[in-house]
C-alpha positions as CSV (number, residue, x, y, z in Angstrom):
1,M,142.9,138.1,-51.3
2,T,142.8,141.1,-49.1
3,K,141.8,143.5,-51.6
4,Y,138.5,141.0,-52.5
5,L,137.7,140.8,-48.7
6,L,137.6,144.2,-48.5
7,G,135.7,144.7,-51.8
8,L,132.9,142.2,-50.2
9,I,132.9,143.7,-46.7
10,S,132.1,146.9,-48.5
11,L,129.6,145.8,-50.9
12,W,127.8,143.6,-48.2
13,L,127.4,146.8,-45.8
14,M,126.2,149.0,-48.7
15,C,123.4,146.6,-50.6
16,S,120.9,144.1,-49.4
17,C,119.5,141.3,-51.0
18,S,116.2,140.7,-51.1
19,D,113.1,138.9,-53.1
20,T,110.7,140.8,-51.6
21,D,108.3,142.9,-54.0
22,P,109.0,147.0,-53.0
23,G,105.5,146.8,-51.6
24,E,102.0,147.5,-52.7
25,T,100.2,150.9,-53.0
26,P,96.5,151.7,-53.1
27,P,94.8,152.2,-56.3
28,I,93.4,155.7,-57.2
29,D,90.0,155.0,-57.4
30,P,87.7,152.8,-55.6
31,P,88.9,149.1,-56.9
32,T,86.6,146.2,-57.4
33,P,86.4,144.2,-54.5
34,T,89.4,141.8,-54.0
35,P,88.2,137.9,-54.1
36,T,88.2,135.8,-51.2
37,V,91.9,135.1,-50.0
38,T,93.1,131.8,-49.1
39,I,95.3,131.5,-45.6
40,T,98.4,129.4,-47.1
41,K,100.2,129.8,-43.5
42,P,97.7,129.2,-40.7
43,E,98.6,130.4,-37.7
44,F,97.5,128.5,-34.5
45,V,96.5,131.3,-31.9
46,F,94.4,132.3,-29.0
47,G,90.4,131.2,-28.8
48,F,91.2,128.6,-32.1
49,Q,93.2,126.3,-30.9
50,G,94.0,123.2,-33.2
51,Q,92.2,125.0,-36.1
52,S,93.5,126.5,-39.2
53,K,92.6,130.2,-37.9
54,Y,94.1,133.5,-37.0
55,S,93.5,136.1,-34.7
56,Y,94.1,139.5,-33.6
57,C,93.7,142.7,-32.3
58,P,92.1,142.2,-29.0
59,S,90.0,144.5,-27.1
60,A,89.2,144.1,-23.1
61,L,86.9,144.7,-20.6
62,K,87.2,143.8,-16.9
63,Q,84.0,143.8,-14.6
64,A,84.2,144.4,-10.9
65,D,83.9,140.5,-10.3
66,G,87.0,139.9,-12.0
67,T,85.3,138.6,-15.4
68,V,87.0,139.8,-18.5
69,H,85.2,139.8,-21.9
70,L,87.3,139.8,-24.8
71,Y,86.8,140.7,-28.4
72,F,89.4,140.1,-31.2
73,C,89.4,139.8,-35.2
74,G,89.6,136.2,-36.5
75,N,88.3,133.8,-39.5
76,P,84.9,132.1,-39.0
77,E,86.0,129.7,-41.7
78,N,89.4,127.5,-41.8
79,L,92.1,128.8,-43.9
80,I,89.7,131.7,-45.3
81,M,90.9,135.2,-44.8
82,V,87.7,137.0,-43.7
83,D,87.3,139.0,-40.7
84,N,84.9,138.8,-38.0
85,I,84.9,140.2,-34.5
86,F,84.8,137.2,-32.2
87,H,84.2,137.3,-28.0
88,I,85.2,135.3,-25.5
89,K,84.4,135.4,-21.7
90,I,87.2,134.6,-19.2
91,N,85.6,134.0,-15.6
92,P,87.6,135.0,-12.5
93,D,88.4,131.0,-11.8
94,G,90.4,130.9,-15.4
95,T,87.7,129.2,-17.4
96,Q,86.4,130.6,-20.8
97,T,83.8,130.2,-22.9
98,A,84.4,128.9,-26.5
99,A,85.2,131.9,-29.1
100,K,81.5,132.9,-31.0
101,S,81.2,135.5,-33.7
102,V,79.6,138.4,-32.5
103,L,79.9,140.9,-35.4
104,Q,80.2,140.1,-39.5
105,P,80.2,141.6,-42.7
106,G,77.5,143.3,-43.8
107,V,75.1,142.3,-47.0
108,P,76.9,142.6,-50.5
109,G,76.9,146.0,-51.8
110,S,77.1,147.7,-48.3
111,W,80.1,149.6,-47.1
112,D,81.6,146.8,-44.7
113,D,80.6,143.7,-46.9
114,H,84.2,142.9,-46.8
115,H,85.8,142.4,-43.4
116,T,84.8,143.6,-39.9
117,C,87.9,143.7,-37.3
118,D,89.6,145.7,-35.0
119,P,87.3,146.2,-32.3
120,S,87.2,148.7,-29.3
121,V,84.5,148.2,-26.6
122,I,83.7,151.0,-24.4
123,E,81.2,151.4,-21.5
124,G,78.9,154.3,-21.4
125,N,75.1,155.5,-22.4
126,F,74.5,155.3,-26.1
127,T,70.8,156.5,-27.6
128,W,70.2,155.1,-31.1
129,K,66.4,154.8,-32.4
130,N,64.9,155.6,-28.8
131,T,66.7,152.8,-27.4
132,T,69.7,153.2,-25.1
133,Y,72.7,151.2,-25.0
134,K,75.2,150.5,-21.9
135,Y,78.0,149.2,-24.6
136,A,79.5,150.7,-28.1
137,M,82.1,148.8,-30.3
138,F,83.8,150.8,-32.7
139,F,85.4,148.8,-35.6
140,L,87.1,148.9,-39.0
141,S,85.2,147.9,-42.3
142,N,85.8,148.0,-45.9
143,M,84.1,146.9,-49.1
144,Y,87.4,146.8,-51.3
145,G,89.7,144.0,-49.3
146,V,92.7,145.4,-47.2
147,Y,92.3,149.4,-48.5
148,Y,90.6,152.3,-47.2
149,N,89.2,151.2,-44.1
150,E,86.3,153.1,-42.5
151,I,85.0,153.0,-39.1
152,G,81.6,151.8,-38.1
153,V,80.0,151.4,-34.3
154,A,77.6,148.7,-33.0
155,F,75.6,148.5,-29.4
156,S,74.6,146.5,-26.8
157,N,73.1,145.7,-23.5
158,D,75.0,142.6,-23.0
159,L,78.6,141.6,-23.1
160,D,77.8,138.1,-23.6
161,A,75.4,139.0,-26.6
162,D,75.5,136.7,-29.5
163,S,75.2,139.8,-31.9
164,W,75.5,143.7,-31.5
165,V,73.2,146.0,-33.2
166,K,75.0,147.6,-36.1
167,Y,74.8,151.3,-36.9
168,P,73.8,150.8,-40.6
169,Q,76.3,153.9,-42.1
170,Q,80.3,154.3,-41.4
171,I,80.8,157.3,-38.9
172,V,84.1,157.9,-40.0
173,K,83.9,158.0,-44.2
174,K,86.8,157.5,-46.6
175,T,86.8,160.7,-48.8
176,W,87.7,159.7,-52.2
177,S,90.6,161.9,-53.9
178,S,92.9,161.2,-56.7
179,E,95.1,164.1,-55.6
180,G,95.4,163.1,-52.1
181,D,96.1,159.5,-53.0
182,Q,98.5,160.4,-55.3
183,E,100.2,162.0,-52.6
184,I,100.4,159.1,-50.2
185,G,102.1,157.0,-53.0
186,G,98.5,155.9,-54.6
187,G,98.4,153.6,-57.6
188,G,98.1,154.1,-61.2
189,K,100.6,155.6,-63.3
190,S,102.4,156.8,-60.3
191,A,102.9,153.5,-59.0
192,V,104.2,152.1,-62.0
193,T,106.6,154.4,-62.2
194,G,107.7,154.2,-58.8
195,N,107.8,150.4,-59.5
196,I,110.3,151.2,-62.3
197,F,112.4,153.9,-60.8
198,T,112.9,151.5,-57.8
199,G,114.3,148.5,-59.4
200,I,116.5,150.7,-61.7
201,L,118.0,152.6,-58.7
202,Y,118.6,149.3,-56.9
203,A,120.5,148.0,-59.7
204,G,122.2,150.8,-60.5
205,L,123.5,151.8,-57.0
206,V,124.9,148.3,-56.5
207,L,126.7,148.2,-60.0
208,G,128.0,151.9,-59.3
209,G,129.0,150.8,-55.8
210,V,131.0,147.8,-57.4
211,W,132.7,150.0,-60.3
212,L,133.4,152.7,-57.4
213,I,135.2,149.9,-55.0
214,C,136.9,148.4,-58.1
215,K,138.3,151.6,-59.5
216,K,139.0,153.7,-56.3
217,M,139.5,151.3,-53.4
218,L,140.9,147.9,-54.8
219,K,142.5,149.4,-57.9
220,I,141.3,146.3,-60.1
221,P,139.3,146.0,-63.2
222,V,135.2,145.2,-62.6
223,T,135.8,142.5,-64.7
224,D,137.6,140.8,-61.8
225,F,134.1,140.5,-60.3
226,K,132.6,139.2,-63.7
227,V,131.1,142.7,-64.0
228,G,131.6,144.3,-67.3
229,K,129.7,145.4,-70.4
230,P,126.5,143.2,-71.1
231,D,126.7,140.5,-73.5
232,L,124.1,137.8,-74.1
233,H,124.2,135.0,-76.3
234,P,120.5,134.0,-77.7
235,F,121.3,130.2,-76.2
236,W,121.0,131.9,-72.8
237,I,118.0,134.1,-73.5
238,I,116.4,130.9,-74.2
239,A,117.2,129.2,-71.3
240,A,116.5,131.8,-69.1
241,F,112.6,131.5,-70.4
242,A,112.6,127.7,-70.7
243,M,113.4,127.1,-67.3
244,P,110.4,128.7,-65.8
245,L,108.3,127.5,-68.5
246,L,109.0,124.0,-68.3
247,V,108.3,123.9,-64.5
248,I,104.8,125.4,-65.3
249,L,104.0,123.1,-68.3
250,V,105.3,120.0,-65.6
251,Y,102.8,121.3,-63.4
252,Q,100.0,121.0,-65.9
253,L,100.6,117.1,-65.3
254,F,99.2,117.3,-62.1
255,A,95.7,117.7,-61.2
256,G,94.9,121.4,-60.8
257,T,92.8,124.4,-62.2
258,W,93.7,128.1,-63.4
259,Q,92.3,130.5,-61.9
260,Q,92.6,134.3,-63.0
261,S,92.3,136.9,-60.0
262,S,90.1,139.9,-60.5
263,M,92.1,142.8,-60.9
264,E,92.0,146.6,-62.1
265,P,94.1,147.5,-65.3
266,E,96.1,149.8,-63.0
267,T,96.5,147.0,-60.3
268,I,97.8,144.8,-63.4
269,K,100.2,147.2,-64.5
270,R,101.7,148.1,-61.0
271,L,102.0,144.3,-60.4
272,V,103.7,143.4,-63.9
273,A,106.3,146.7,-63.3
274,G,107.2,145.5,-60.2
275,S,107.5,141.9,-61.3
276,V,109.4,143.0,-63.9
277,A,111.9,146.0,-62.8
278,Y,112.1,145.1,-59.5
279,L,112.2,141.5,-59.1
280,G,113.3,140.6,-62.3
281,L,115.7,143.3,-63.3
282,A,116.9,144.5,-60.2
283,T,117.1,141.5,-57.7
284,G,118.5,139.3,-60.8
285,I,121.3,141.8,-61.3
286,V,121.7,142.7,-57.4
287,E,122.1,139.1,-56.2
288,E,123.9,137.8,-59.0
289,T,126.4,140.4,-58.6
290,V,126.8,140.0,-55.2
291,F,126.8,136.0,-55.0
292,R,128.4,135.1,-58.4
293,G,130.4,138.2,-59.2
294,V,132.0,139.3,-55.8
295,I,131.6,136.5,-53.4
296,M,132.5,133.6,-55.8
297,S,135.6,135.5,-57.2
298,S,136.9,136.3,-53.8
299,V,136.2,132.6,-53.0
300,E,137.8,131.3,-56.2
301,Y,140.8,133.7,-55.8
302,A,141.3,132.7,-52.2
303,W,141.0,128.8,-52.9
304,N,139.7,127.3,-56.0
305,R,136.8,127.2,-58.2
306,K,135.1,123.9,-56.6
307,I,134.9,125.7,-53.5
308,A,133.8,129.0,-54.7
309,V,130.9,127.2,-56.6
310,I,129.7,125.6,-53.6
311,V,130.2,128.1,-50.7
312,P,128.4,131.0,-52.4
313,S,125.4,128.5,-53.5
314,V,125.1,127.3,-49.8
315,L,125.1,130.7,-48.5
316,F,122.6,131.7,-51.0
317,G,120.0,128.9,-50.0
318,C,120.8,129.8,-46.5
319,L,119.8,133.2,-46.5
320,H,116.0,132.4,-48.3
321,I,115.4,130.9,-44.6
322,E,112.5,132.4,-43.3
323,E,111.5,133.4,-39.4
324,G,109.0,130.5,-38.1
325,M,110.1,127.7,-40.4
326,S,110.3,124.3,-39.3
327,I,113.3,122.0,-39.3
328,S,112.0,120.5,-42.6
329,G,111.1,123.8,-44.1
330,M,114.7,125.1,-43.6
331,I,116.4,121.7,-45.1
332,Q,114.1,122.1,-48.0
333,V,114.7,125.6,-48.6
334,V,118.6,125.2,-48.1
335,I,118.4,122.3,-50.5
336,A,116.6,124.1,-53.3
337,G,118.3,127.0,-53.0
338,S,121.8,125.6,-52.7
339,L,121.0,123.7,-56.2
340,V,119.6,126.9,-57.9
341,G,122.7,128.9,-57.1
342,I,125.3,126.2,-57.9
343,L,123.4,126.5,-61.3
344,F,123.9,129.9,-61.7
345,S,127.5,129.6,-60.5
346,L,128.0,127.2,-63.5
347,V,126.2,129.4,-65.8
348,T,128.8,132.1,-64.6
349,C,131.8,130.0,-64.7
350,Y,131.1,129.1,-68.4
351,T,130.4,132.2,-69.4
352,G,132.7,134.5,-67.4
353,T,130.3,137.0,-66.9
354,I,127.2,137.4,-64.2
355,W,125.1,138.7,-67.0
356,Y,123.8,135.3,-68.0
357,S,122.9,134.0,-64.3
358,A,121.7,137.7,-63.8
359,L,119.0,136.8,-66.7
360,M,118.0,133.6,-65.5
361,H,117.6,134.7,-62.2
362,G,115.6,137.9,-63.2
363,V,113.4,135.8,-65.8
364,W,112.8,132.9,-63.2
365,N,111.8,135.8,-60.4
366,C,109.5,137.3,-62.7
367,L,107.4,134.2,-63.6
368,M,107.5,132.2,-60.6
369,I,107.3,134.6,-57.5
370,G,106.7,138.0,-59.1
371,G,102.7,137.6,-59.0
372,L,102.4,137.0,-62.3
373,I,101.6,133.2,-61.8
374,Y,101.6,131.4,-58.6
375,I,101.2,127.7,-58.1
376,G,99.9,126.2,-55.2
377,S,97.3,124.4,-52.9
378,A,95.3,127.4,-52.4
379,V,94.6,130.9,-54.3
380,D,97.0,133.6,-53.9
381,G,94.6,136.8,-54.1
382,T,97.9,139.4,-55.0
383,A,98.6,137.0,-57.9
384,W,97.3,137.6,-61.7
385,Y,97.1,134.0,-62.3
386,N,96.9,131.0,-60.1
387,Y,97.2,127.4,-60.8
388,V,95.6,125.7,-57.6
389,L,96.9,121.7,-57.3
390,D,94.6,119.7,-56.0
391,T,97.2,118.2,-53.3
392,D,98.7,120.1,-50.5
393,S,101.9,117.9,-50.7
394,F,104.7,119.4,-49.4
395,L,106.8,117.8,-52.7
396,L,104.7,119.4,-55.2
397,T,104.0,122.9,-53.6
398,G,107.1,123.2,-52.0
399,G,106.2,123.5,-48.4
400,E,106.6,126.5,-46.7
401,F,108.8,128.4,-48.7
402,G,106.6,128.0,-52.1
403,V,107.1,126.5,-55.6
404,E,110.8,127.6,-55.9
405,S,111.5,124.7,-53.2
406,S,109.3,122.0,-54.9
407,V,110.6,118.5,-56.1
408,I,109.8,119.9,-59.7
409,S,111.8,123.0,-59.5
410,I,114.4,121.4,-57.9
411,A,114.7,119.0,-60.8
412,A,114.4,122.0,-63.2
413,Y,117.7,123.3,-61.2
414,L,119.6,120.1,-61.8
415,L,118.7,119.5,-65.3
416,F,120.1,122.8,-66.1
417,A,123.0,122.7,-64.0
418,V,124.0,119.6,-66.1
419,I,123.7,121.3,-68.7
420,A,126.1,124.2,-67.7
421,L,128.3,121.5,-66.3
422,L,128.4,119.7,-70.0
423,L,129.2,123.1,-71.6
424,L,131.9,123.8,-69.3
425,S,133.7,120.4,-69.5
426,K,133.5,120.8,-73.4
427,K,134.9,124.3,-73.2
428,K,137.9,122.6,-70.9
429,E,138.7,120.1,-73.3
430,A,138.7,122.6,-76.1
């Protein structure tokens, strides 16, 4: 038991399991403006209590009488991510005015037609078109979604003004340079290659670490951790694709619409590369190596197979709890994560290797959470295809965690777990 636990600790310190994408990088060329993004997890914050809005990046000016003028970014329409700059006046007695939008994105086609955010208001003397203004508001804006912010300025003589006079052009402009963008990790071929390389490196380091621990430290064959030569049977290849496709098919029974996001070809290539190489290949291999390989094998060695199936599965579910989740959201994700963990554990028990569960895990990640397909009650602007449900029921949407913890996905986990259990029982009888 000791040698297995030592291996477990070493591996746990060496790697971190995550279903998170390695990160997006902006494209080399100015992209097509991104579509309006719908907020799936609204925040209740200052200025908008009781509404599904967000606010951030405040800038405050305090006057001699103690009055504070607060400017901040927020969204004028519930759940829709479009930045405006808002104003609130806080009086010396603590009362305050309602938030009002004082600076908005420009007309379509202008440099600032997408977001207007991150205000910084200063007092001084500013002259433009023969008019002198007492206050200037510097802000960020763009016409390409979240990338390539430029700096603009607006003027006013009244901090309480309902709107500010916006200078028509950006005062700090982005200089488009393929070479420069390439140097900062830009996009295009470099981003695609980077995502592929990251995935291969991630999986390679973990597998290499397991081999070294087994070979040099524990003096045991790597097959003791169910990590041997890859061997994939056609049945499990079919099962790996059948599970997510079945879930997608079942969702078609519920009212909703398919929507394709407007993405540049290079953005799609980058998305596919990250989904397949990192979330699919790497994360599937790494998580199955850790949970079904190292942890399950160690627990089975110390106790028995039943405990070995349950313990890493529940641990797997618990590790998917996200910060800020409600109690009900936590329960939902632990149930879903534990059940899919049991499925992968049963597959590993039946086959004697992690490669089949890694395949199922990887294909699921690739299709369901990798950004190729998104299923929910609102459009995810980072996904290639969206199936937008006409309901926001947490049972169908999966609530705070998403489709992986929905009742449809849970039913799929149970179905394939039963299949794996029947195969395992039949194998024991033989």
